[in-house]
C-alpha positions in Angstrom: -23.3 -69.7 -29.7 -20.6 -71.1 -32.0 -17.1 -70.0 -32.7 -14.3 -68.9 -30.4 -14.6 -66.0 -28.0 -12.3 -63.1 -28.6 -11.2 -60.6 -25.9 -12.4 -57.0 -26.5 -10.0 -55.8 -23.8 -6.7 -54.0 -24.5 -8.2 -51.5 -26.9 -9.6 -54.1 -29.2 -6.1 -55.5 -29.9 -7.3 -59.1 -30.1 -9.8 -58.5 -32.9 -9.1 -59.7 -36.4 -10.8 -59.0 -39.7 -14.0 -61.0 -40.0 -14.7 -61.3 -36.2 -18.3 -60.8 -35.3 -18.9 -58.0 -32.8 -22.1 -58.2 -30.7 -23.9 -55.3 -29.2 -26.8 -55.0 -26.9 -27.9 -54.6 -23.3 -25.3 -55.5 -20.7 -26.2 -57.9 -17.9 -27.4 -56.6 -14.6 -28.5 -58.4 -11.4 -32.1 -58.7 -12.8 -31.3 -60.0 -16.3 -28.7 -61.6 -18.5 -27.0 -59.7 -21.3 -29.1 -59.5 -24.4 -27.7 -59.2 -27.9 -29.7 -56.8 -30.1 -27.2 -56.1 -33.0 -24.2 -57.6 -34.7 -21.4 -56.3 -37.0 -18.3 -57.6 -38.7 -14.9 -56.2 -37.6 -12.9 -55.0 -40.6 -9.7 -53.7 -38.9 -8.2 -50.5 -37.5 -11.1 -50.1 -35.0 -13.7 -50.2 -37.7 -16.7 -52.5 -38.2 -19.4 -52.8 -40.8 -23.1 -53.3 -39.9 -26.6 -52.5 -41.0 -28.5 -49.9 -39.1 -31.1 -48.7 -41.5 -28.4 -48.6 -44.1 -25.1 -50.5 -44.4 -22.5 -48.4 -42.7 -19.0 -48.5 -41.3 -18.3 -47.2 -37.9 -15.3 -47.0 -35.5 -14.6 -47.8 -31.9 -12.0 -45.1 -31.9 -13.2 -41.8 -30.5 -10.7 -39.9 -32.7 -12.2 -41.2 -36.0 -14.9 -39.2 -37.9 -17.1 -42.4 -38.1 -16.8 -43.1 -34.3 -20.1 -44.5 -32.8 -20.2 -43.7 -29.1 -23.5 -45.6 -28.9 -22.0 -48.8 -30.4 -18.8 -48.5 -28.4 -20.9 -48.3 -25.2 -23.1 -51.2 -26.1 -20.4 -53.6 -27.3 -20.9 -56.9 -25.4 -18.5 -59.4 -26.9 -16.7 -60.7 -30.0 -16.5 -64.1 -31.6 -14.3 -65.6 -34.3 -15.9 -68.1 -36.7 -13.4 -67.9 -39.6 -11.0 -70.8 -39.3 -12.3 -72.3 -36.0 -13.8 -75.4 -37.7 -16.3 -78.0 -36.7 -14.8 -78.5 -33.2 -16.2 -75.1 -32.3 -19.6 -75.6 -33.9 -18.9 -74.3 -37.4 -20.0 -76.6 -40.2 -19.7 -76.4 -44.0 -23.1 -76.5 -45.7 -21.9 -79.4 -47.9 -21.4 -81.5 -44.7 -25.0 -81.1 -43.6 -27.0 -84.1 -44.9 -30.3 -82.2 -45.6 -28.5 -79.4 -47.4 -27.8 -80.1 -51.1 -27.2 -77.7 -54.0 -28.0 -78.6 -57.6 -24.3 -79.3 -58.3 -23.9 -81.9 -55.5 
């Protein structure tokens, strides 16, 4: 619910390294979309995620690590790196109740 929405249109051209990619059940008339899985985009159509084991898969059908299932269940992408507090991202050090030993 924080960060900046990133378009997944145009063959994933708007995605950047570090963007979060959300997978799940698409919305239908009877229910809203439901996120059930998340990965991190790492470039060139590839994303890293945990599905039993940590793995790298691709959105590109021509790649050996293509995941048709994940491509078909992709719901949206969000950028949190560099968007700052105006978009809901806060550094831990700025949260009053969070303190480390060296603060």
